[in-house]
RODO-2510 file (C-alpha; in nm, 4 decimals, decimal comma):
residues 173
     n   res          X          Y          Z
     1     m    -0,4180    -3,3587    -1,6537
     2     t    -0,1260    -3,2837    -1,4213
     3     t    -0,2176    -3,1983    -1,0633
     4     v    -0,0256    -3,0198    -0,7900
     5     v    -0,1513    -3,0123    -0,4328
     6     g    -0,0436    -2,7550    -0,1797
     7     l    -0,0295    -2,8888     0,1755
     8     s    -0,0668    -2,6031     0,4220
     9     g     0,0634    -2,6525     0,7737
    10     t    -0,0710    -2,3229     0,9046
    11     l    -0,2789    -2,2991     1,2196
    12     h    -0,4435    -1,9658     1,1328
    13     a    -0,6681    -1,8233     0,8636
    14     p    -0,5978    -1,5985     0,6924
    15     s    -0,2259    -1,6620     0,7106
    16     k     0,1052    -1,5597     0,5610
    17     t     0,1707    -1,9262     0,4917
    18     d    -0,1386    -1,9567     0,2738
    19     r    -0,0520    -1,6314     0,0972
    20     v     0,2888    -1,7719    -0,0002
    21     l     0,1430    -2,1134    -0,0870
    22     d    -0,1173    -1,9529    -0,3133
    23     a     0,1558    -1,7524    -0,4896
    24     i     0,3636    -2,0674    -0,5430
    25     l     0,0681    -2,2675    -0,6750
    26     g    -0,0292    -1,9822    -0,9078
    27     a     0,3235    -1,9620    -1,0453
    28     i     0,3357    -2,3379    -1,0994
    29     a    -0,0023    -2,3407    -1,2743
    30     s     0,1019    -2,0608    -1,5081
    31     r     0,4220    -2,2433    -1,6043
    32     s     0,2981    -2,6005    -1,6291
    33     g    -0,0743    -2,5771    -1,6914
    34     a    -0,1259    -2,8008    -1,3881
    35     t    -0,4473    -2,7986    -1,1922
    36     t    -0,3772    -2,6914    -0,8354
    37     s    -0,5625    -2,7364    -0,5086
    38     t    -0,4874    -2,7013    -0,1395
    39     v    -0,5217    -2,9288     0,1612
    40     s    -0,5031    -2,7389     0,4890
    41     v    -0,4342    -2,9149     0,8164
    42     l    -0,6344    -2,6364     0,9811
    43     d    -0,9492    -2,7642     0,8083
    44     h    -0,8965    -3,1118     0,9552
    45     g    -0,7448    -3,0369     1,2974
    46     h    -0,9774    -3,2374     1,5177
    47     a    -1,0056    -3,5183     1,2641
    48     i    -0,6259    -3,5474     1,2434
    49     v    -0,6010    -3,5855     1,6202
    50     d    -0,8951    -3,8289     1,6288
    51     a    -0,7303    -4,0356     1,3529
    52     l    -0,4358    -4,1070     1,5794
    53     a    -0,6614    -4,3603     1,7545
    54     a    -0,9244    -4,4476     1,4925
    55     p    -0,9704    -4,4609     1,1157
    56     p    -0,9796    -4,1147     0,9557
    57     a    -1,3107    -3,9383     0,9076
    58     p    -1,4336    -3,9296     0,5443
    59     a    -1,3214    -3,5685     0,4805
    60     l    -0,9746    -3,6421     0,6180
    61     a    -0,9534    -3,9659     0,4178
    62     a    -1,0373    -3,7619     0,1065
    63     a    -0,7606    -3,5136     0,1957
    64     y    -0,5099    -3,7992     0,2239
    65     e    -0,6239    -3,9359    -0,1119
    66     q    -0,5809    -3,5922    -0,2683
    67     v    -0,2248    -3,5654    -0,1335
    68     l    -0,1285    -3,9183    -0,2358
    69     a    -0,2845    -3,9030    -0,5844
    70     t    -0,1270    -3,5740    -0,6918
    71     d     0,1574    -3,5537    -0,9415
    72     a     0,3524    -3,3113    -0,7204
    73     l     0,3247    -3,1660    -0,3740
    74     v     0,4050    -2,8205    -0,2358
    75     v     0,4379    -2,8238     0,1426
    76     a     0,4248    -2,4873     0,3200
    77     t     0,4418    -2,4302     0,6924
    78     p     0,4940    -2,1520     0,9384
    79     v     0,7939    -2,2016     1,1640
    80     y     0,7320    -2,2568     1,5352
    81     k     1,0220    -2,3192     1,7709
    82     g     1,2528    -2,3892     1,4767
    83     a     1,0330    -2,6520     1,3119
    84     y     0,7139    -2,7184     1,1168
    85     t     0,3813    -2,7254     1,2994
    86     g     0,2866    -3,0231     1,5111
    87     l    -0,0430    -3,0572     1,3268
    88     l     0,1440    -3,0911     0,9970
    89     k     0,3542    -3,3671     1,1543
    90     a     0,0414    -3,5386     1,2872
    91     f    -0,1070    -3,5230     0,9348
    92     v     0,1917    -3,6895     0,7681
    93     d     0,2504    -3,9514     1,0399
    94     p    -0,0091    -4,2014     0,9079
    95     i     0,1200    -4,1803     0,5498
    96     a     0,2895    -4,5042     0,4439
    97     q     0,6661    -4,4742     0,4055
    98     t     0,6615    -4,5452     0,0308
    99     a     0,3425    -4,3520    -0,0525
   100     l     0,5304    -4,0411    -0,1686
   101     a     0,8203    -4,2260    -0,3335
   102     d     0,9673    -4,0285    -0,6242
   103     k     0,6895    -3,7665    -0,6040
   104     p     0,8299    -3,4154    -0,6673
   105     v     0,7974    -3,2075    -0,3500
   106     l     0,8659    -2,8353    -0,3149
   107     l     0,9164    -2,7125     0,0414
   108     a     0,8313    -2,3679     0,1765
   109     a     0,8676    -2,2170     0,5222
   110     i     0,7463    -1,8850     0,6550
   111     a     0,9061    -1,7260     0,9614
   112     g     0,9441    -1,3884     1,1226
   113     d     1,3084    -1,3385     1,0344
   114     d     1,6298    -1,5117     0,9268
   115     q     1,6927    -1,7033     1,2506
   116     h     1,4988    -2,0044     1,1184
   117     s     1,6311    -1,9959     0,7632
   118     l     1,7670    -2,3517     0,7823
   119     v     1,4322    -2,5063     0,8737
   120     i     1,3798    -2,6317     0,5196
   121     d     1,7074    -2,8253     0,5171
   122     h     1,7144    -2,9348     0,8818
   123     e     1,3483    -3,0163     0,9453
   124     l     1,1338    -3,0438     0,6319
   125     r     1,3799    -3,2074     0,3918
   126     p     1,4566    -3,5028     0,6242
   127     l     1,0849    -3,5574     0,6854
   128     f     1,0041    -3,5905     0,3149
   129     a     1,3278    -3,7750     0,2373
   130     f     1,2023    -4,0407     0,4807
   131     f     0,9123    -4,0965     0,2412
   132     g     1,1476    -4,1248    -0,0572
   133     a     0,9983    -3,8123    -0,2147
   134     a     1,1941    -3,6312    -0,4854
   135     v     1,2457    -3,3184    -0,2773
   136     l     1,3553    -3,0267    -0,4926
   137     p     1,7032    -2,9000    -0,4019
   138     r     1,5868    -2,5471    -0,3164
   139     g     1,2732    -2,4362    -0,1421
   140     v     1,1066    -2,1043    -0,0658
   141     y     1,1817    -1,9238     0,2602
   142     a     0,9742    -1,6170     0,3425
   143     r     1,0231    -1,3674     0,6238
   144     g     0,7610    -1,1403     0,7736
   145     a     0,9172    -0,8402     0,5981
   146     d     0,8697    -1,0172     0,2624
   147     l     0,4945    -1,0046     0,3235
   148     a     0,4652    -0,6551     0,4730
   149     d     0,2856    -0,5142     0,1692
   150     p    -0,0597    -0,6766     0,1515
   151     a    -0,0821    -0,5967    -0,2208
   152     a     0,2479    -0,7499    -0,3358
   153     l     0,5220    -0,9877    -0,2289
   154     a     0,8740    -0,8540    -0,1804
   155     p     1,0704    -0,8792    -0,5075
   156     k     1,3268    -1,1248    -0,3641
   157     l     1,0496    -1,3538    -0,2410
   158     q     0,8807    -1,3372    -0,5800
   159     e     1,2136    -1,4313    -0,7411
   160     q     1,2380    -1,7363    -0,5111
   161     i     0,8827    -1,8369    -0,5976
   162     d     0,9429    -1,7980    -0,9703
   163     a     1,2639    -2,0038    -0,9560
   164     a     1,0940    -2,2747    -0,7484
   165     a     0,7960    -2,2852    -0,9863
   166     d     1,0339    -2,3222    -1,2821
   167     r     1,2074    -2,6157    -1,1100
   168     l     0,8835    -2,7907    -1,0224
   169     a     0,7406    -2,7358    -1,3718
   170     a     1,0603    -2,8910    -1,5141
   171     a     1,0279    -3,1858    -1,2740
   172     l     0,6745    -3,2427    -1,4014
   173     g     0,8100    -3,2634    -1,7556
***
């Protein structure tokens, strides 16, 4: 059974980031038949910080195992000060450099407007390229206006999600 894990870098619940991540994971599941799940840094905040000086707590160790064992990864983060969240960075820091080698990774960023539209290419892509991940060439970038309607995503955002899901499904074979 193919698995895809969504890694959420949000610091709030509920969040626009998780709304977009859920839409991406749903689109991937419908195209590939993959089983999807989510790891949220918010659920492990204190444990992530504690693990900087000690072995990870059992729940955090299980989250790492889930991320490392998956067939593909979708990383979604809100944008703060032009970059991904610090807690997301603290989560990935202990991961061994080769642990994500050749793993398909789809990147998504959620920001208020277009001023941070290059965050995927300038911040997230280099981070996952460091790990040797097979980062998909295009990600998903959502703006606040794309999520204004609580009942539906903006059509252009849905198009991005559909295209990204098609690419990841193809990468999974």
